[in-house]
N, CA, C and O atoms as a GROMACS GRO file, in nm:
protein
  616
    1UNK      N    1   4.501  10.325  -6.596
    1UNK     CA    2   4.612  10.158  -6.610
    1UNK      C    3   4.586  10.059  -6.433
    1UNK      O    4   4.535  10.093  -6.327
    2UNK      N    5   4.619   9.996  -6.457
    2UNK     CA    6   4.627   9.882  -6.362
    2UNK      C    7   4.756   9.916  -6.341
    2UNK      O    8   4.849   9.934  -6.419
    3UNK      N    9   4.740   9.926  -6.120
    3UNK     CA   10   4.914   9.993  -6.062
    3UNK      C   11   4.913   9.801  -6.075
    3UNK      O   12   4.828   9.713  -6.084
    4UNK      N   13   5.124   9.817  -6.064
    4UNK     CA   14   5.187   9.631  -6.116
    4UNK      C   15   5.174   9.603  -5.920
    4UNK      O   16   5.171   9.686  -5.829
    5UNK      N   17   5.169   9.462  -5.920
    5UNK     CA   18   5.163   9.398  -5.828
    5UNK      C   19   5.362   9.456  -5.788
    5UNK      O   20   5.443   9.479  -5.879
    6UNK      N   21   5.391   9.467  -5.655
    6UNK     CA   22   5.516   9.422  -5.614
    6UNK      C   23   5.602   9.345  -5.577
    6UNK      O   24   5.593   9.298  -5.463
    7UNK      N   25   5.732   9.302  -5.678
    7UNK     CA   26   5.815   9.214  -5.731
    7UNK      C   27   5.783   9.046  -5.656
    7UNK      O   28   5.754   8.939  -5.709
    8UNK      N   29   5.810   9.092  -5.487
    8UNK     CA   30   5.838   9.027  -5.400
    8UNK      C   31   5.751   8.926  -5.414
    8UNK      O   32   5.783   8.810  -5.434
    9UNK      N   33   5.592   8.985  -5.399
    9UNK     CA   34   5.433   8.925  -5.379
    9UNK      C   35   5.434   8.882  -5.546
    9UNK      O   36   5.341   8.803  -5.535
   10UNK      N   37   5.470   8.876  -5.690
   10UNK     CA   38   5.467   8.869  -5.806
   10UNK      C   39   5.571   8.738  -5.782
   10UNK      O   40   5.557   8.664  -5.879
   11UNK      N   41   5.685   8.674  -5.674
   11UNK     CA   42   5.770   8.587  -5.707
   11UNK      C   43   5.636   8.517  -5.660
   11UNK      O   44   5.570   8.473  -5.755
   12UNK      N   45   5.571   8.494  -5.511
   12UNK     CA   46   5.532   8.434  -5.402
   12UNK      C   47   5.433   8.361  -5.496
   12UNK      O   48   5.397   8.243  -5.487
   13UNK      N   49   5.387   8.476  -5.610
   13UNK     CA   50   5.235   8.396  -5.635
   13UNK      C   51   5.294   8.340  -5.767
   13UNK      O   52   5.310   8.218  -5.769
   14UNK      N   53   5.316   8.382  -5.835
   14UNK     CA   54   5.412   8.280  -5.942
   14UNK      C   55   5.437   8.099  -5.865
   14UNK      O   56   5.386   7.989  -5.886
   15UNK      N   57   5.539   8.151  -5.775
   15UNK     CA   58   5.588   8.035  -5.752
   15UNK      C   59   5.484   7.919  -5.675
   15UNK      O   60   5.533   7.807  -5.664
   16UNK      N   61   5.369   7.936  -5.632
   16UNK     CA   62   5.316   7.827  -5.564
   16UNK      C   63   5.115   7.884  -5.591
   16UNK      O   64   5.010   7.825  -5.565
   17UNK      N   65   5.128   7.948  -5.618
   17UNK     CA   66   5.036   7.949  -5.638
   17UNK      C   67   4.894   7.899  -5.798
   17UNK      O   68   4.845   7.794  -5.840
   18UNK      N   69   4.888   7.996  -5.821
   18UNK     CA   70   4.875   7.975  -5.960
   18UNK      C   71   4.952   8.008  -6.085
   18UNK      O   72   5.003   8.104  -6.142
   19UNK      N   73   4.935   7.884  -6.096
   19UNK     CA   74   5.147   7.843  -6.143
   19UNK      C   75   5.096   7.936  -6.318
   19UNK      O   76   5.163   8.018  -6.381
   20UNK      N   77   4.960   7.881  -6.351
   20UNK     CA   78   4.939   7.937  -6.531
   20UNK      C   79   4.912   8.076  -6.520
   20UNK      O   80   4.825   8.119  -6.596
   21UNK      N   81   4.993   8.196  -6.401
   21UNK     CA   82   4.892   8.276  -6.469
   21UNK      C   83   5.012   8.380  -6.516
   21UNK      O   84   5.127   8.361  -6.475
   22UNK      N   85   4.985   8.480  -6.594
   22UNK     CA   86   5.108   8.578  -6.619
   22UNK      C   87   5.051   8.653  -6.547
   22UNK      O   88   4.932   8.662  -6.517
   23UNK      N   89   5.216   8.757  -6.494
   23UNK     CA   90   5.256   8.872  -6.432
   23UNK      C   91   5.172   8.980  -6.525
   23UNK      O   92   5.218   9.082  -6.473
   24UNK      N   93   5.086   9.027  -6.620
   24UNK     CA   94   4.986   9.102  -6.623
   24UNK      C   95   4.895   9.023  -6.551
   24UNK      O   96   4.860   9.068  -6.442
   25UNK      N   97   4.838   8.892  -6.598
   25UNK     CA   98   4.709   8.870  -6.525
   25UNK      C   99   4.762   8.900  -6.337
   25UNK      O  100   4.665   8.902  -6.261
   26UNK      N  101   4.826   8.908  -6.306
   26UNK     CA  102   4.789   8.913  -6.226
   26UNK      C  103   4.843   9.065  -6.161
   26UNK      O  104   4.897   9.091  -6.053
   27UNK      N  105   4.811   9.132  -6.252
   27UNK     CA  106   4.800   9.291  -6.238
   27UNK      C  107   4.695   9.336  -6.230
   27UNK      O  108   4.670   9.413  -6.137
   28UNK      N  109   4.601   9.303  -6.325
   28UNK     CA  110   4.483   9.274  -6.312
   28UNK      C  111   4.402   9.274  -6.228
   28UNK      O  112   4.322   9.363  -6.204
   29UNK      N  113   4.422   9.115  -6.145
   29UNK     CA  114   4.365   9.054  -6.052
   29UNK      C  115   4.450   9.146  -5.916
   29UNK      O  116   4.386   9.146  -5.811
   30UNK      N  117   4.538   9.193  -5.913
   30UNK     CA  118   4.551   9.238  -5.788
   30UNK      C  119   4.483   9.349  -5.768
   30UNK      O  120   4.437   9.373  -5.656
   31UNK      N  121   4.456   9.475  -5.923
   31UNK     CA  122   4.355   9.578  -5.987
   31UNK      C  123   4.244   9.585  -5.929
   31UNK      O  124   4.180   9.678  -5.878
   32UNK      N  125   4.227   9.465  -5.944
   32UNK     CA  126   3.979   9.407  -5.981
   32UNK      C  127   4.010   9.338  -5.789
   32UNK      O  128   3.943   9.412  -5.716
   33UNK      N  129   4.064   9.259  -5.727
   33UNK     CA  130   4.080   9.191  -5.614
   33UNK      C  131   4.144   9.306  -5.499
   33UNK      O  132   4.241   9.378  -5.525
   34UNK      N  133   4.041   9.306  -5.316
   34UNK     CA  134   4.049   9.369  -5.224
   34UNK      C  135   4.118   9.281  -5.156
   34UNK      O  136   4.115   9.159  -5.172
   35UNK      N  137   4.198   9.355  -5.058
   35UNK     CA  138   4.311   9.338  -5.013
   35UNK      C  139   4.224   9.321  -4.867
   35UNK      O  140   4.182   9.416  -4.802
   36UNK      N  141   4.207   9.175  -4.830
   36UNK     CA  142   4.190   9.170  -4.699
   36UNK      C  143   4.381   9.095  -4.539
   36UNK      O  144   4.474   9.015  -4.542
   37UNK      N  145   4.314   9.206  -4.433
   37UNK     CA  146   4.441   9.187  -4.353
   37UNK      C  147   4.313   9.097  -4.261
   37UNK      O  148   4.192   9.121  -4.265
   38UNK      N  149   4.383   8.988  -4.178
   38UNK     CA  150   4.388   8.900  -4.094
   38UNK      C  151   4.515   8.903  -3.979
   38UNK      O  152   4.637   8.910  -3.994
   39UNK      N  153   4.408   8.892  -3.831
   39UNK     CA  154   4.510   8.863  -3.771
   39UNK      C  155   4.511   8.730  -3.680
   39UNK      O  156   4.411   8.684  -3.624
   40UNK      N  157   4.620   8.683  -3.675
   40UNK     CA  158   4.664   8.471  -3.606
   40UNK      C  159   4.534   8.455  -3.548
   40UNK      O  160   4.519   8.505  -3.436
   41UNK      N  161   4.414   8.381  -3.613
   41UNK     CA  162   4.327   8.328  -3.564
   41UNK      C  163   4.158   8.396  -3.612
   41UNK      O  164   4.056   8.358  -3.556
   42UNK      N  165   4.158   8.460  -3.680
   42UNK     CA  166   4.110   8.543  -3.761
   42UNK      C  167   4.080   8.337  -3.859
   42UNK      O  168   4.148   8.235  -3.870
   43UNK      N  169   3.930   8.389  -3.906
   43UNK     CA  170   3.864   8.355  -4.019
   43UNK      C  171   3.863   8.394  -4.136
   43UNK      O  172   3.823   8.510  -4.147
   44UNK      N  173   3.902   8.320  -4.271
   44UNK     CA  174   3.922   8.314  -4.343
   44UNK      C  175   3.741   8.301  -4.441
   44UNK      O  176   3.652   8.369  -4.491
   45UNK      N  177   3.784   8.163  -4.414
   45UNK     CA  178   3.688   8.053  -4.493
   45UNK      C  179   3.640   7.978  -4.316
   45UNK      O  180   3.726   7.957  -4.231
   46UNK      N  181   3.500   7.950  -4.295
   46UNK     CA  182   3.388   7.917  -4.164
   46UNK      C  183   3.357   7.758  -4.272
   46UNK      O  184   3.327   7.774  -4.390
   47UNK      N  185   3.364   7.669  -4.236
   47UNK     CA  186   3.293   7.552  -4.287
   47UNK      C  187   3.131   7.533  -4.300
   47UNK      O  188   3.069   7.559  -4.197
   48UNK      N  189   3.061   7.495  -4.405
   48UNK     CA  190   2.974   7.538  -4.369
   48UNK      C  191   2.878   7.665  -4.488
   48UNK      O  192   2.802   7.643  -4.581
   49UNK      N  193   2.919   7.769  -4.440
   49UNK     CA  194   2.928   7.889  -4.554
   49UNK      C  195   2.997   7.910  -4.668
   49UNK      O  196   3.116   7.880  -4.680
   50UNK      N  197   2.917   7.970  -4.768
   50UNK     CA  198   2.990   8.017  -4.908
   50UNK      C  199   3.079   8.144  -4.885
   50UNK      O  200   3.089   8.247  -4.820
   51UNK      N  201   3.182   8.005  -5.058
   51UNK     CA  202   3.268   8.184  -5.011
   51UNK      C  203   3.161   8.307  -5.149
   51UNK      O  204   3.090   8.399  -5.110
   52UNK      N  205   3.177   8.278  -5.275
   52UNK     CA  206   3.144   8.290  -5.312
   52UNK      C  207   3.275   8.380  -5.406
   52UNK      O  208   3.275   8.396  -5.529
   53UNK      N  209   3.352   8.416  -5.336
   53UNK     CA  210   3.562   8.353  -5.424
   53UNK      C  211   3.585   8.327  -5.363
   53UNK      O  212   3.522   8.261  -5.280
   54UNK      N  213   3.814   8.403  -5.360
   54UNK     CA  214   3.888   8.247  -5.408
   54UNK      C  215   3.959   8.392  -5.292
   54UNK      O  216   3.943   8.512  -5.310
   55UNK      N  217   4.042   8.321  -5.170
   55UNK     CA  218   4.164   8.403  -5.112
   55UNK      C  219   4.328   8.392  -5.183
   55UNK      O  220   4.398   8.293  -5.164
   56UNK      N  221   4.352   8.452  -5.225
   56UNK     CA  222   4.493   8.458  -5.269
   56UNK      C  223   4.563   8.478  -5.189
   56UNK      O  224   4.597   8.593  -5.215
   57UNK      N  225   4.619   8.448  -5.095
   57UNK     CA  226   4.771   8.512  -4.965
   57UNK      C  227   4.851   8.457  -5.027
   57UNK      O  228   4.887   8.349  -5.074
   58UNK      N  229   4.885   8.633  -5.007
   58UNK     CA  230   4.964   8.700  -5.044
   58UNK      C  231   5.108   8.719  -4.922
   58UNK      O  232   5.227   8.753  -4.921
   59UNK      N  233   5.029   8.685  -4.855
   59UNK     CA  234   5.119   8.673  -4.690
   59UNK      C  235   5.074   8.610  -4.539
   59UNK      O  236   4.966   8.595  -4.483
   60UNK      N  237   5.216   8.582  -4.502
   60UNK     CA  238   5.152   8.504  -4.338
   60UNK      C  239   5.106   8.322  -4.417
   60UNK      O  240   5.118   8.266  -4.526
   61UNK      N  241   5.048   8.289  -4.265
   61UNK     CA  242   4.994   8.188  -4.326
   61UNK      C  243   4.857   8.109  -4.285
   61UNK      O  244   4.807   8.130  -4.174
   62UNK      N  245   4.791   8.009  -4.388
   62UNK     CA  246   4.658   7.986  -4.257
   62UNK      C  247   4.636   7.824  -4.267
   62UNK      O  248   4.692   7.749  -4.347
   63UNK      N  249   4.534   7.784  -4.159
   63UNK     CA  250   4.591   7.659  -4.134
   63UNK      C  251   4.449   7.556  -4.188
   63UNK      O  252   4.357   7.542  -4.107
   64UNK      N  253   4.438   7.492  -4.318
   64UNK     CA  254   4.271   7.409  -4.342
   64UNK      C  255   4.248   7.335  -4.218
   64UNK      O  256   4.338   7.270  -4.164
   65UNK      N  257   4.124   7.346  -4.172
   65UNK     CA  258   4.114   7.260  -4.058
   65UNK      C  259   3.955   7.178  -4.077
   65UNK      O  260   3.838   7.211  -4.101
   66UNK      N  261   4.009   7.093  -4.059
   66UNK     CA  262   3.900   6.900  -4.107
   66UNK      C  263   3.873   6.921  -3.990
   66UNK      O  264   3.948   6.970  -3.906
   67UNK      N  265   3.720   6.870  -3.972
   67UNK     CA  266   3.656   6.872  -3.821
   67UNK      C  267   3.701   6.709  -3.821
   67UNK      O  268   3.658   6.640  -3.913
   68UNK      N  269   3.770   6.659  -3.737
   68UNK     CA  270   3.815   6.544  -3.662
   68UNK      C  271   3.923   6.420  -3.709
   68UNK      O  272   3.938   6.298  -3.716
   69UNK      N  273   4.008   6.603  -3.747
   69UNK     CA  274   4.154   6.549  -3.860
   69UNK      C  275   4.201   6.543  -3.807
   69UNK      O  276   4.148   6.508  -3.702
   70UNK      N  277   4.357   6.566  -3.797
   70UNK     CA  278   4.434   6.645  -3.792
   70UNK      C  279   4.498   6.727  -3.918
   70UNK      O  280   4.488   6.694  -4.036
   71UNK      N  281   4.566   6.842  -3.868
   71UNK     CA  282   4.596   6.975  -3.898
   71UNK      C  283   4.640   6.933  -4.000
   71UNK      O  284   4.694   6.823  -4.000
   72UNK      N  285   4.628   7.024  -4.141
   72UNK     CA  286   4.676   7.007  -4.249
   72UNK      C  287   4.788   7.040  -4.291
   72UNK      O  288   4.845   7.076  -4.188
   73UNK      N  289   4.911   7.062  -4.441
   73UNK     CA  290   4.949   7.169  -4.399
   73UNK      C  291   4.951   7.295  -4.390
   73UNK      O  292   4.899   7.192  -4.433
   74UNK      N  293   4.955   7.435  -4.378
   74UNK     CA  294   4.980   7.562  -4.350
   74UNK      C  295   4.955   7.537  -4.516
   74UNK      O  296   4.966   7.451  -4.603
   75UNK      N  297   4.925   7.635  -4.500
   75UNK     CA  298   4.846   7.738  -4.738
   75UNK      C  299   5.046   7.888  -4.644
   75UNK      O  300   5.089   7.936  -4.540
   76UNK      N  301   5.077   7.876  -4.812
   76UNK     CA  302   5.172   8.043  -4.733
   76UNK      C  303   5.096   8.132  -4.876
   76UNK      O  304   4.996   8.113  -4.945
   77UNK      N  305   5.182   8.212  -4.872
   77UNK     CA  306   5.183   8.287  -5.017
   77UNK      C  307   5.190   8.265  -5.121
   77UNK      O  308   5.302   8.224  -5.151
   78UNK      N  309   5.084   8.274  -5.245
   78UNK     CA  310   5.109   8.252  -5.361
   78UNK      C  311   5.041   8.141  -5.327
   78UNK      O  312   5.060   8.059  -5.416
   79UNK      N  313   4.934   8.071  -5.194
   79UNK     CA  314   4.897   7.956  -5.295
   79UNK      C  315   4.727   8.022  -5.230
   79UNK      O  316   4.707   8.124  -5.164
   80UNK      N  317   4.660   7.954  -5.261
   80UNK     CA  318   4.423   7.961  -5.316
   80UNK      C  319   4.358   7.880  -5.206
   80UNK      O  320   4.389   7.765  -5.176
   81UNK      N  321   4.278   7.942  -5.158
   81UNK     CA  322   4.116   7.842  -5.023
   81UNK      C  323   4.023   7.899  -5.106
   81UNK      O  324   4.056   7.981  -5.192
   82UNK      N  325   3.974   7.883  -5.099
   82UNK     CA  326   3.798   7.904  -5.086
   82UNK      C  327   3.761   7.864  -5.278
   82UNK      O  328   3.670   7.906  -5.348
   83UNK      N  329   3.882   7.762  -5.314
   83UNK     CA  330   3.797   7.723  -5.433
   83UNK      C  331   3.708   7.639  -5.473
   83UNK      O  332   3.618   7.652  -5.556
   84UNK      N  333   3.748   7.525  -5.389
   84UNK     CA  334   3.599   7.445  -5.415
   84UNK      C  335   3.511   7.492  -5.403
   84UNK      O  336   3.448   7.513  -5.507
   85UNK      N  337   3.441   7.546  -5.259
   85UNK     CA  338   3.357   7.579  -5.302
   85UNK      C  339   3.306   7.744  -5.413
   85UNK      O  340   3.204   7.791  -5.462
   86UNK      N  341   3.464   7.779  -5.404
   86UNK     CA  342   3.426   7.961  -5.528
   86UNK      C  343   3.338   7.810  -5.570
   86UNK      O  344   3.242   7.775  -5.502
   87UNK      N  345   3.385   7.733  -5.685
   87UNK     CA  346   3.372   7.696  -5.847
   87UNK      C  347   3.270   7.584  -5.819
   87UNK      O  348   3.214   7.564  -5.926
   88UNK      N  349   3.211   7.484  -5.704
   88UNK     CA  350   3.070   7.419  -5.751
   88UNK      C  351   2.960   7.513  -5.683
   88UNK      O  352   2.848   7.464  -5.691
   89UNK      N  353   2.964   7.606  -5.633
   89UNK     CA  354   2.871   7.642  -5.554
   89UNK      C  355   2.795   7.556  -5.391
   89UNK      O  356   2.685   7.522  -5.346
   90UNK      N  357   2.924   7.555  -5.356
   90UNK     CA  358   2.871   7.502  -5.241
   90UNK      C  359   2.878   7.568  -5.099
   90UNK      O  360   2.869   7.691  -5.102
   91UNK      N  361   2.888   7.528  -5.012
   91UNK     CA  362   2.900   7.592  -4.925
   91UNK      C  363   3.010   7.508  -4.858
   91UNK      O  364   2.991   7.389  -4.882
   92UNK      N  365   3.132   7.535  -4.773
   92UNK     CA  366   3.290   7.492  -4.776
   92UNK      C  367   3.266   7.437  -4.677
   92UNK      O  368   3.189   7.472  -4.587
   93UNK      N  369   3.366   7.296  -4.691
   93UNK     CA  370   3.314   7.184  -4.667
   93UNK      C  371   3.476   7.142  -4.486
   93UNK      O  372   3.495   7.037  -4.424
   94UNK      N  373   3.533   7.253  -4.474
   94UNK     CA  374   3.672   7.381  -4.403
   94UNK      C  375   3.651   7.474  -4.381
   94UNK      O  376   3.593   7.560  -4.447
   95UNK      N  377   3.712   7.478  -4.241
   95UNK     CA  378   3.733   7.628  -4.245
   95UNK      C  379   3.918   7.623  -4.220
   95UNK      O  380   3.990   7.537  -4.169
   96UNK      N  381   3.957   7.807  -4.308
   96UNK     CA  382   4.060   7.802  -4.280
   96UNK      C  383   4.117   7.954  -4.188
   96UNK      O  384   4.099   8.076  -4.185
   97UNK      N  385   4.179   7.870  -4.136
   97UNK     CA  386   4.169   7.996  -4.015
   97UNK      C  387   4.347   8.110  -3.994
   97UNK      O  388   4.420   8.041  -3.923
   98UNK      N  389   4.387   8.185  -4.015
   98UNK     CA  390   4.460   8.234  -3.985
   98UNK      C  391   4.570   8.209  -3.911
   98UNK      O  392   4.567   8.215  -3.788
   99UNK      N  393   4.674   8.179  -3.977
   99UNK     CA  394   4.762   8.072  -3.839
   99UNK      C  395   4.840   8.164  -3.732
   99UNK      O  396   4.837   8.151  -3.610
  100UNK      N  397   4.950   8.315  -3.851
  100UNK     CA  398   4.950   8.430  -3.810
  100UNK      C  399   4.872   8.578  -3.866
  100UNK      O  400   4.764   8.606  -3.919
  101UNK      N  401   4.978   8.642  -3.826
  101UNK     CA  402   4.956   8.699  -3.978
  101UNK      C  403   4.887   8.749  -4.115
  101UNK      O  404   4.963   8.702  -4.200
  102UNK      N  405   4.777   8.822  -4.189
  102UNK     CA  406   4.823   8.773  -4.323
  102UNK      C  407   4.767   8.808  -4.408
  102UNK      O  408   4.645   8.815  -4.391
  103UNK      N  409   4.803   8.833  -4.493
  103UNK     CA  410   4.723   8.916  -4.580
  103UNK      C  411   4.680   8.862  -4.752
  103UNK      O  412   4.784   8.865  -4.819
  104UNK      N  413   4.590   8.827  -4.815
  104UNK     CA  414   4.510   8.868  -4.892
  104UNK      C  415   4.398   8.845  -5.022
  104UNK      O  416   4.275   8.851  -5.022
  105UNK      N  417   4.482   8.821  -5.118
  105UNK     CA  418   4.371   8.858  -5.252
  105UNK      C  419   4.258   8.859  -5.233
  105UNK      O  420   4.238   8.820  -5.348
  106UNK      N  421   4.118   8.873  -5.178
  106UNK     CA  422   4.003   8.857  -5.254
  106UNK      C  423   3.895   8.847  -5.396
  106UNK      O  424   3.835   8.945  -5.439
  107UNK      N  425   3.886   8.718  -5.454
  107UNK     CA  426   3.879   8.787  -5.594
  107UNK      C  427   3.680   8.770  -5.598
  107UNK      O  428   3.638   8.657  -5.620
  108UNK      N  429   3.633   8.822  -5.589
  108UNK     CA  430   3.452   8.720  -5.594
  108UNK      C  431   3.457   8.705  -5.716
  108UNK      O  432   3.540   8.719  -5.805
  109UNK      N  433   3.299   8.658  -5.700
  109UNK     CA  434   3.266   8.532  -5.875
  109UNK      C  435   3.264   8.692  -5.949
  109UNK      O  436   3.375   8.720  -5.993
  110UNK      N  437   3.179   8.781  -5.967
  110UNK     CA  438   3.124   8.902  -6.041
  110UNK      C  439   3.193   8.923  -6.062
  110UNK      O  440   3.200   8.929  -6.184
  111UNK      N  441   3.344   8.964  -5.978
  111UNK     CA  442   3.465   9.086  -6.030
  111UNK      C  443   3.539   8.857  -6.151
  111UNK      O  444   3.542   8.793  -6.256
  112UNK      N  445   3.556   8.860  -6.077
  112UNK     CA  446   3.623   8.742  -6.149
  112UNK      C  447   3.574   8.701  -6.334
  112UNK      O  448   3.646   8.700  -6.434
  113UNK      N  449   3.396   8.666  -6.318
  113UNK     CA  450   3.336   8.731  -6.488
  113UNK      C  451   3.360   8.752  -6.553
  113UNK      O  452   3.395   8.714  -6.664
  114UNK      N  453   3.335   8.888  -6.446
  114UNK     CA  454   3.388   9.092  -6.543
  114UNK      C  455   3.585   8.981  -6.652
  114UNK      O  456   3.615   8.937  -6.763
  115UNK      N  457   3.630   8.991  -6.554
  115UNK     CA  458   3.827   9.018  -6.629
  115UNK      C  459   3.803   8.934  -6.718
  115UNK      O  460   3.845   8.939  -6.833
  116UNK      N  461   3.713   8.822  -6.655
  116UNK     CA  462   3.720   8.683  -6.797
  116UNK      C  463   3.630   8.756  -6.926
  116UNK      O  464   3.704   8.770  -7.024
  117UNK      N  465   3.514   8.796  -6.946
  117UNK     CA  466   3.454   8.860  -7.050
  117UNK      C  467   3.569   8.936  -7.079
  117UNK      O  468   3.648   8.882  -7.157
  118UNK      N  469   3.601   9.050  -7.036
  118UNK     CA  470   3.750   9.081  -7.151
  118UNK      C  471   3.832   9.017  -7.149
  118UNK      O  472   3.921   9.066  -7.219
  119UNK      N  473   3.880   8.870  -7.081
  119UNK     CA  474   4.054   8.911  -7.128
  119UNK      C  475   4.025   8.707  -7.128
  119UNK      O  476   4.060   8.623  -7.046
  120UNK      N  477   3.946   8.695  -7.260
  120UNK     CA  478   3.882   8.531  -7.270
  120UNK      C  479   4.051   8.413  -7.186
  120UNK      O  480   4.038   8.313  -7.116
  121UNK      N  481   4.155   8.465  -7.222
  121UNK     CA  482   4.256   8.369  -7.205
  121UNK      C  483   4.303   8.440  -7.100
  121UNK      O  484   4.420   8.451  -7.139
  122UNK      N  485   4.299   8.539  -6.920
  122UNK     CA  486   4.371   8.486  -6.867
  122UNK      C  487   4.185   8.409  -6.792
  122UNK      O  488   4.189   8.373  -6.674
  123UNK      N  489   4.052   8.395  -6.864
  123UNK     CA  490   3.999   8.273  -6.781
  123UNK      C  491   4.063   8.120  -6.800
  123UNK      O  492   4.113   8.060  -6.704
  124UNK      N  493   4.058   8.070  -6.916
  124UNK     CA  494   4.189   7.985  -6.930
  124UNK      C  495   4.270   7.970  -6.836
  124UNK      O  496   4.242   7.907  -6.734
  125UNK      N  497   4.366   8.017  -6.856
  125UNK     CA  498   4.506   8.072  -6.738
  125UNK      C  499   4.494   7.976  -6.595
  125UNK      O  500   4.534   7.869  -6.549
  126UNK      N  501   4.369   8.153  -6.543
  126UNK     CA  502   4.298   8.068  -6.450
  126UNK      C  503   4.241   7.963  -6.375
  126UNK      O  504   4.286   7.930  -6.265
  127UNK      N  505   4.117   7.893  -6.443
  127UNK     CA  506   4.028   7.804  -6.431
  127UNK      C  507   4.130   7.691  -6.429
  127UNK      O  508   4.117   7.616  -6.332
  128UNK      N  509   4.275   7.648  -6.549
  128UNK     CA  510   4.362   7.586  -6.529
  128UNK      C  511   4.493   7.579  -6.399
  128UNK      O  512   4.555   7.486  -6.347
  129UNK      N  513   4.492   7.769  -6.378
  129UNK     CA  514   4.581   7.667  -6.238
  129UNK      C  515   4.490   7.674  -6.209
  129UNK      O  516   4.421   7.731  -6.293
  130UNK      N  517   4.419   7.632  -6.093
  130UNK     CA  518   4.301   7.685  -6.040
  130UNK      C  519   4.264   7.497  -6.004
  130UNK      O  520   4.233   7.454  -5.893
  131UNK      N  521   4.273   7.441  -6.086
  131UNK     CA  522   4.239   7.282  -6.160
  131UNK      C  523   4.438   7.219  -6.063
  131UNK      O  524   4.447   7.152  -5.960
  132UNK      N  525   4.588   7.285  -6.169
  132UNK     CA  526   4.682   7.190  -6.122
  132UNK      C  527   4.659   7.255  -5.929
  132UNK      O  528   4.659   7.160  -5.850
  133UNK      N  529   4.644   7.383  -5.869
  133UNK     CA  530   4.652   7.366  -5.747
  133UNK      C  531   4.505   7.184  -5.700
  133UNK      O  532   4.507   7.061  -5.707
  134UNK      N  533   4.446   7.254  -5.673
  134UNK     CA  534   4.410   7.124  -5.634
  134UNK      C  535   4.398   6.962  -5.648
  134UNK      O  536   4.326   6.877  -5.597
  135UNK      N  537   4.549   6.961  -5.781
  135UNK     CA  538   4.500   6.882  -5.761
  135UNK      C  539   4.659   6.841  -5.690
  135UNK      O  540   4.669   6.741  -5.618
  136UNK      N  541   4.798   6.941  -5.725
  136UNK     CA  542   4.900   6.988  -5.601
  136UNK      C  543   4.820   6.884  -5.442
  136UNK      O  544   4.855   6.786  -5.376
  137UNK      N  545   4.730   6.957  -5.441
  137UNK     CA  546   4.594   6.926  -5.283
  137UNK      C  547   4.602   6.788  -5.288
  137UNK      O  548   4.697   6.751  -5.220
  138UNK      N  549   4.550   6.705  -5.334
  138UNK     CA  550   4.452   6.610  -5.381
  138UNK      C  551   4.583   6.534  -5.359
  138UNK      O  552   4.580   6.484  -5.246
  139UNK      N  553   4.701   6.506  -5.423
  139UNK     CA  554   4.788   6.450  -5.372
  139UNK      C  555   4.846   6.467  -5.242
  139UNK      O  556   4.848   6.371  -5.165
  140UNK      N  557   4.898   6.587  -5.208
  140UNK     CA  558   4.891   6.585  -5.086
  140UNK      C  559   4.862   6.527  -4.970
  140UNK      O  560   4.950   6.499  -4.889
  141UNK      N  561   4.672   6.492  -4.939
  141UNK     CA  562   4.651   6.472  -4.828
  141UNK      C  563   4.650   6.306  -4.868
  141UNK      O  564   4.714   6.242  -4.784
  142UNK      N  565   4.588   6.211  -4.988
  142UNK     CA  566   4.605   6.122  -5.019
  142UNK      C  567   4.804   6.085  -4.982
  142UNK      O  568   4.842   6.016  -4.887
  143UNK      N  569   4.851   6.118  -5.032
  143UNK     CA  570   4.973   6.098  -5.000
  143UNK      C  571   5.001   6.083  -4.813
  143UNK      O  572   5.064   5.982  -4.781
  144UNK      N  573   4.957   6.181  -4.697
  144UNK     CA  574   4.899   6.220  -4.588
  144UNK      C  575   4.831   6.102  -4.523
  144UNK      O  576   4.832   6.028  -4.425
  145UNK      N  577   4.774   6.127  -4.630
  145UNK     CA  578   4.628   5.963  -4.528
  145UNK      C  579   4.736   5.838  -4.570
  145UNK      O  580   4.784   5.802  -4.463
  146UNK      N  581   4.785   5.770  -4.662
  146UNK     CA  582   4.869   5.690  -4.667
  146UNK      C  583   5.006   5.625  -4.485
  146UNK      O  584   5.039   5.532  -4.412
  147UNK      N  585   5.033   5.820  -4.529
  147UNK     CA  586   5.173   5.790  -4.431
  147UNK      C  587   5.093   5.749  -4.279
  147UNK      O  588   5.136   5.651  -4.218
  148UNK      N  589   4.971   5.832  -4.222
  148UNK     CA  590   4.880   5.767  -4.136
  148UNK      C  591   4.932   5.693  -4.125
  148UNK      O  592   5.040   5.667  -4.071
  149UNK      N  593   4.787   5.595  -4.231
  149UNK     CA  594   4.719   5.423  -4.224
  149UNK      C  595   4.849   5.351  -4.218
  149UNK      O  596   4.849   5.250  -4.146
  150UNK      N  597   5.026   5.402  -4.317
  150UNK     CA  598   5.108   5.265  -4.240
  150UNK      C  599   5.226   5.323  -4.102
  150UNK      O  600   5.331   5.272  -4.064
  151UNK      N  601   5.127   5.491  -4.038
  151UNK     CA  602   5.239   5.395  -3.929
  151UNK      C  603   5.098   5.355  -3.795
  151UNK      O  604   5.103   5.350  -3.672
  152UNK      N  605   5.004   5.337  -3.878
  152UNK     CA  606   4.906   5.240  -3.795
  152UNK      C  607   4.930   5.095  -3.779
  152UNK      O  608   4.914   5.038  -3.671
  153UNK      N  609   4.980   5.021  -3.915
  153UNK     CA  610   5.014   4.947  -3.992
  153UNK      C  611   5.129   4.845  -3.860
  153UNK      O  612   5.146   4.729  -3.825
  154UNK      N  613   5.187   5.000  -3.825
  154UNK     CA  614   5.313   4.964  -3.750
  154UNK      C  615   5.323   4.977  -3.620
  154UNK      O  616   5.427   4.946  -3.563
   0.00000   0.00000   0.00000
């Protein structure tokens, strides 16, 4: 039987991350995912390299670095990174670096596919959650670009 995820971590995951996953989904994911620790400055994702999975921050913060751009708002507990490269199976277009000590769950493609095969509804909730998170992130980027454009006009 999988070990339940601690309530504090579960609260952050549900509030900020993969929104549509249930507590049972998180328990399954936490049981199968690899827990990784990062020191400040350690890369989670490197631009130009494939991730083969997604990272779900449990604690700490990470910065998204886009070459030639300002740093985007930091990612925090419950948020996902590496999902675009995971979805399109292409190299990452940005780097993600631990801003401070951080811990993350890493869920690789084959593990996720195995879980989805056993629990099809988990797959539906997982991909719906990724879509929702990406939509929020695109909106944030557009808002930031609009703000920068407004500042330049002034």
